[in-house]
N, C-alpha and C positions, 0 to 999 in steps of 0.2 A: 756037198757045197764046197767049192774050192775058193779059198781066200787069195786074192791077188795082192801082192806086195810090190809096189813100184818105187824105185829110187828117183829122187829129183835128179834130172840130168846134171852131171858134173859133181854130184854129191860125194861120190867115192873118191874122186881125185882131190876134192877139198878136204875131206876127212883125212886122207893119206898125208897131205901136205901139213895140215895142222898137227896131227899126231906125231909126225916125224920131227917137226920142229920143236914141239913141247916135250916129247918123250913120254906123253901121258895119253891114255885112252879114258875119256870121260864117260859119264852116263849117256849123254847124247850120242857120243861116238859108238858106244856099245849097241844102241838101238840102230844106228846106221849100219853097223857091221852085220847085225842080225838080218836087216832088210836086204843087204847085199848078198848074204849067204842064201837067202830064199829067192833071189832074183834069178830067173832062168835064162835071161838074155844078156848076161854080162859079156863085154868084149874081152879079148885076150889080155889087153892092157889092164883092164879093171881087175881081172882075175889075178894077174901078176902083182898088182898093187896090194890086193887083199892078202895074197900069200906072203908078201914082204912084211906087211904089218903083223900077221900072225907069227911069222918067223922071228921078228924083232921082239915080240912079247915072250915067246918061248925061250929066247936066249937072254932075257932079262934086260934088254935095252929099252923096253917100253913097260910102263907100269900102269895099272888100272887104278883110277882114283874115283872117289865118291862125289865128285863135283859134277854139276850139270853141264858146265861149260869151262873150257880151258881159259876163257877170258875172265873168269872169276865173278860172273854175275850171279 
């Protein structure tokens, strides 16, 4: 049985913009990133965005927080 994970169109670019501006990766962001990593049909632009987020995290410019949303809900 193969499980299909599909991103909502535009979700990765929204996640990238939100995480880049806040400097945080939230719980919801982490689930979005996991879905993106499992997505087999990412565009080159989406792959580049994903790589930039991971690079920022590795370099300490992005931190992981235990919040559900960066909006504080």
